[in-house]
C-alpha distance (Angstrom), angle and dihedral (degrees) to the residues before:
residue distance angle dihedral
M1 . . .
E2 3.80 . .
Q3 3.75 114.6 .
I4 3.79 110.6 -121.5
I5 3.83 111.1 -137.3
N6 3.78 121.7 -159.3
H7 3.82 109.5 -134.1
G8 3.80 92.0 -171.1
L9 3.81 109.7 -73.3
R10 3.77 110.8 135.5
P11 3.85 121.3 -171.3
D12 3.81 116.9 -114.2
T13 3.80 106.6 -103.0
R14 3.78 98.9 -171.6
T15 3.81 118.7 123.6
P16 3.84 121.7 -100.0
E17 3.80 88.3 -108.7
E18 3.79 91.1 55.4
K19 3.80 92.0 47.8
M20 3.81 90.3 52.7
K21 3.82 88.0 73.0
D22 3.82 91.1 62.0
F23 3.80 124.9 102.4
E24 3.81 123.4 -119.9
F25 3.77 129.1 -153.4
G26 3.78 107.6 -113.3
G27 3.78 93.6 14.1
T28 3.81 131.8 51.8
T29 3.76 99.2 -1.1
K30 3.80 143.7 174.1
V31 3.80 95.6 -166.4
I32 3.76 122.2 76.6
P33 3.81 100.7 -141.4
I34 3.80 119.8 -122.1
I35 3.77 119.7 -176.1
L36 3.82 109.5 -124.2
Q37 3.80 102.7 166.4
T38 3.81 114.1 28.1
D39 3.83 90.8 -170.2
G40 3.81 93.7 48.4
Q41 3.84 92.8 -125.0
W42 3.82 120.2 135.6
T43 3.81 103.8 168.3
N44 3.82 92.5 109.3
F45 3.83 91.4 62.9
L46 3.82 103.2 47.4
P47 3.85 117.7 140.7
A48 3.76 125.7 -130.4
Y49 3.81 114.0 -67.0
E50 3.82 114.2 -98.2
Y51 3.79 121.5 176.8
Q52 3.78 130.0 -141.4
N53 3.82 97.0 -154.7
T54 3.80 113.0 34.6
N55 3.83 97.0 134.3
F56 3.79 100.0 1.6
E57 3.81 140.2 -2.2
T58 3.82 111.5 -85.0
L59 3.87 93.7 -177.1
A60 3.81 85.8 -140.3
C61 3.78 99.3 128.9
V62 3.83 92.5 126.9
T63 3.77 91.7 55.8
F64 3.81 94.5 44.9
S65 3.82 93.5 49.4
A66 3.82 93.0 45.4
I67 3.74 94.1 50.6
N68 3.78 90.2 45.2
C69 3.82 87.6 58.6
L70 3.81 91.6 51.7
E71 3.82 94.8 45.6
I72 3.80 90.3 49.8
L73 3.80 92.3 48.8
H74 3.80 92.2 47.3
K75 3.80 91.8 51.8
R76 3.82 91.0 49.1
K77 3.79 97.2 44.4
Y78 3.81 101.0 37.7
C79 3.84 104.1 25.0
N80 3.80 85.7 -124.8
E81 3.82 129.4 111.0
Q82 3.79 119.7 -136.3
N83 3.77 130.1 -167.8
W84 3.83 113.1 -156.6
S85 3.76 124.8 -175.2
D86 3.79 113.9 -97.8
R87 3.78 88.9 -173.6
F88 3.82 91.7 58.1
T89 3.82 94.7 51.8
A90 3.77 93.8 40.7
K91 3.78 89.8 58.5
M92 3.81 98.4 37.8
S93 3.81 93.9 49.4
G94 3.80 92.9 53.9
T95 3.79 105.0 -105.7
N96 3.79 111.1 177.8
H97 3.83 139.1 166.6
N98 3.81 88.8 -63.8
G99 3.79 92.8 52.4
N100 3.79 122.6 -127.1
S101 3.78 143.5 -79.4
L102 3.83 128.4 -109.4
Y103 3.78 89.3 -120.4
N104 3.82 95.6 54.5
V105 3.77 93.4 50.3
G106 3.81 93.2 43.3
E107 3.80 92.0 52.9
S108 3.80 92.0 46.5
L109 3.77 90.1 55.1
R110 3.79 97.2 38.7
K111 3.80 103.7 48.3
L112 3.84 116.8 -20.2
H113 3.81 108.6 60.5
G114 3.83 111.7 -7.0
E115 3.74 117.8 -153.8
V116 3.83 138.8 -79.3
K117 3.75 132.4 -146.7
Q118 3.80 117.8 -94.9
F119 3.81 94.8 -112.4
L120 3.83 91.2 59.5
W121 3.85 94.1 56.0
K122 3.81 109.1 14.6
N123 3.78 126.2 -158.6
N124 3.83 91.9 -123.9
A125 3.76 102.3 116.7
L126 3.79 119.1 132.3
T127 3.80 98.8 -159.5
W128 3.80 139.7 34.7
D129 3.76 92.4 -110.6
E130 3.77 91.8 51.3
F131 3.79 94.0 46.6
Y132 3.83 91.9 51.3
K133 3.82 98.7 37.4
D134 3.81 117.9 132.2
I135 3.79 114.0 -75.0
P136 3.83 117.0 -127.5
Q137 3.82 115.3 -107.0
D138 3.81 93.9 -117.9
I139 3.83 89.5 58.4
Q140 3.78 91.2 47.1
D141 3.81 88.7 50.6
A142 3.80 89.6 52.5
G143 3.78 88.0 56.1
L144 3.77 92.8 50.0
S145 3.78 91.2 51.0
T146 3.78 90.6 60.9
L147 3.76 89.8 65.1
N148 3.83 85.9 72.7
T149 3.83 91.4 52.6
Y150 3.80 103.6 38.2
K151 3.79 130.4 44.7
I152 3.77 107.9 -154.8
Q153 3.77 120.9 -170.7
Y154 3.79 135.6 173.0
E155 3.79 137.5 -168.3
W156 3.80 132.8 -168.1
L157 3.78 117.9 -123.1
R158 3.79 113.8 -128.1
E159 3.76 121.9 -112.7
P160 2.89 137.6 -86.5
F161 3.81 93.9 61.8
T162 3.78 97.1 -147.2
S163 3.79 121.8 173.0
N164 3.80 90.4 -104.1
V165 3.83 91.7 52.9
L166 3.80 92.0 50.5
K167 3.82 95.2 43.1
N168 3.78 91.1 50.5
A169 3.82 93.4 49.0
L170 3.79 91.1 48.2
M171 3.78 90.5 64.5
Y172 3.79 88.0 67.5
S173 3.79 103.8 37.9
P174 3.78 144.8 -26.0
I175 3.81 109.6 -81.1
Q176 3.77 129.4 -125.6
I177 3.80 106.9 -139.1
G178 3.79 136.0 -178.7
I179 3.83 115.3 -134.1
Y180 3.76 143.0 162.1
A181 3.82 106.9 -100.9
Y182 2.97 102.8 -113.9
G183 3.80 147.6 -7.2
K184 3.81 124.6 -165.5
L185 3.83 114.1 -57.6
V186 3.82 113.3 -124.4
N187 3.81 120.7 173.9
G188 3.77 91.8 -22.0
I189 3.82 95.0 -49.1
Y190 3.82 125.5 104.4
Q191 3.80 110.3 -129.7
K192 3.74 128.2 -136.4
P193 3.81 110.9 -73.9
E194 3.74 120.6 -110.1
V195 3.79 120.5 -99.7
G196 3.81 110.3 -78.3
Q197 3.80 96.4 29.6
A198 3.80 97.1 120.0
P199 3.86 125.3 -162.6
N200 3.80 109.5 -77.9
H201 3.80 102.4 159.3
A202 3.83 138.4 52.9
V203 3.82 119.4 -145.2
T204 3.81 138.9 162.0
L205 3.86 119.7 -99.6
I206 3.81 107.1 -144.4
G207 3.79 107.2 167.3
Y208 3.81 147.9 -37.6
K209 3.75 148.1 -138.2
E210 3.80 107.8 -123.3
G211 3.80 112.8 -101.0
E212 3.81 94.0 -8.7
Y213 3.84 113.5 67.1
W214 3.81 150.1 -26.8
L215 3.80 121.9 -119.9
I216 3.77 118.0 -133.2
F217 3.82 132.1 -173.5
D218 3.78 109.2 -140.6
H219 3.82 130.7 -177.3
Y220 3.81 103.3 -136.7
L221 3.82 119.1 112.2
G222 3.79 110.9 -96.6
N223 3.83 94.8 6.3
E224 3.77 103.1 74.3
I225 3.79 100.4 135.5
R226 3.81 120.3 31.4
K227 3.75 137.8 174.3
L228 3.81 120.2 -128.2
A229 3.80 122.5 -163.7
W230 3.81 115.7 -100.2
D231 3.81 90.3 -111.2
Y232 3.82 95.5 45.5
T233 3.79 114.2 146.6
I234 3.79 114.2 -108.2
G235 3.81 118.8 -167.1
F236 3.79 104.2 -175.2
A237 3.82 134.2 9.5
M238 3.79 131.1 -169.9
K239 3.80 133.7 171.7
Y240 3.81 124.7 -152.7
D241 3.76 135.0 -154.0
I242 3.78 129.3 -164.8
T243 3.81 129.2 -168.2
N244 3.79 126.1 -174.0
K245 3.80 103.2 -140.7
D246 3.82 93.9 -165.8
M247 3.77 98.9 59.3
I248 3.82 124.3 101.7
L249 3.80 134.9 -174.8
R250 3.81 123.0 -129.8
K251 3.76 135.8 -168.8
E252 3.75 113.8 -156.5
I253 3.82 120.2 -130.6
N254 3.80 114.3 -89.8
K255 3.81 91.0 -2.5
P256 3.83 127.8 103.9
A257 3.82 96.7 -145.9
I258 3.79 121.6 107.3
Y259 3.80 118.9 -149.3
L260 3.73 134.9 -163.1
M261 3.78 110.2 -135.7
A262 3.80 115.7 -155.8
G263 3.79 131.7 150.5
G264 3.75 92.1 -9.7
K265 3.80 92.4 -56.1
K266 3.79 127.2 115.6
I267 3.82 120.2 -143.4
K268 3.81 118.7 -173.4
L269 3.81 116.5 -129.9
L270 3.78 118.3 -155.1
D271 3.76 107.9 178.6
M272 3.80 139.8 46.4
E273 3.80 93.7 -126.3
T274 3.85 90.9 63.9
L275 3.74 92.9 40.9
N276 3.79 94.6 53.7
A277 3.79 91.0 43.0
I278 3.80 88.1 60.8
A279 3.78 96.6 40.1
G280 3.74 94.1 42.8
N281 3.78 140.5 98.4
E282 3.80 111.4 61.8
Y283 3.82 92.3 -15.4
E284 3.73 124.7 96.6
E285 3.79 112.2 -80.3
V286 3.82 121.7 -143.2
T287 3.76 121.2 -142.1
S288 3.82 97.5 -168.3
L289 3.76 134.3 30.9
A290 3.81 86.3 -134.2
E291 3.81 88.6 69.4
I292 3.83 89.9 75.1
P293 3.81 108.7 78.7
D294 3.81 122.6 -131.4
G295 3.76 108.8 -86.1
G296 3.81 90.5 10.4
T297 3.75 134.2 115.7
L298 3.75 135.8 -140.6
G299 3.79 102.6 -135.0
W300 3.74 125.0 -167.5
Y301 3.79 93.8 -99.4
E302 3.81 107.7 22.0
R303 3.76 145.2 3.3
M304 3.77 115.2 -101.4
T305 3.80 137.0 -171.8
D306 3.80 125.9 -146.5
């Protein structure tokens, strides 16, 4: 019999009453949905590969897959690639030798600890104890400060996870899913696991080929992008959203171009889909570039004129 290895996905042990407070995509929600990818394909926005088990097994698959979702979304929404520390979130969210749950990691990112850039807390540990050693207070404070810059939200997808449910959700974001890693490989596609092979790994769903396979972004060396059979068993599914609360949009005087202003840098925006993706969620959405006056800005809470 095949030995089932836990890659770090831990079931959610909260009570049904506690889970009732959660938000669901398509139901009770805290995210106003904005379509970002009408075709549900996210392969053009993948972050740099980072691996959860180069020298040892960190059991941090839930963290790696969640942060992959956020980095992909940030690149799509803001035309800017971020690299956040998986090691920081794995530690702060309470990952242990049994792994972690999607809920714990989501809450750590959303409101408890924030996130820090990779260079502040690098994934360069050589042992488990080093990887999960206590994080200095100044690094923790840096994570907390990002809660003022970024608004991170998550929603559970409703079961059953049919192809239509997954395809619809993929228009809004990549999806963090729990799977059994992995079924039998046939012609480059991993087949549906056998009965009793429970989810033991969290990965990022990034696309599909209709009726044939799902594309996932993994974080194991040499196996970054895999194909799962169309009927592959999915145990959990969560979508993320990220909004940079500091960014503004500007239209230059006597010029048609719209620019995203962030951190002193100017990024040209060419289409309404990207514009509304940035200005969306609970903020006022524009329907025409002409709505932004010459020399004016679309701030996060109101339109202004210079």
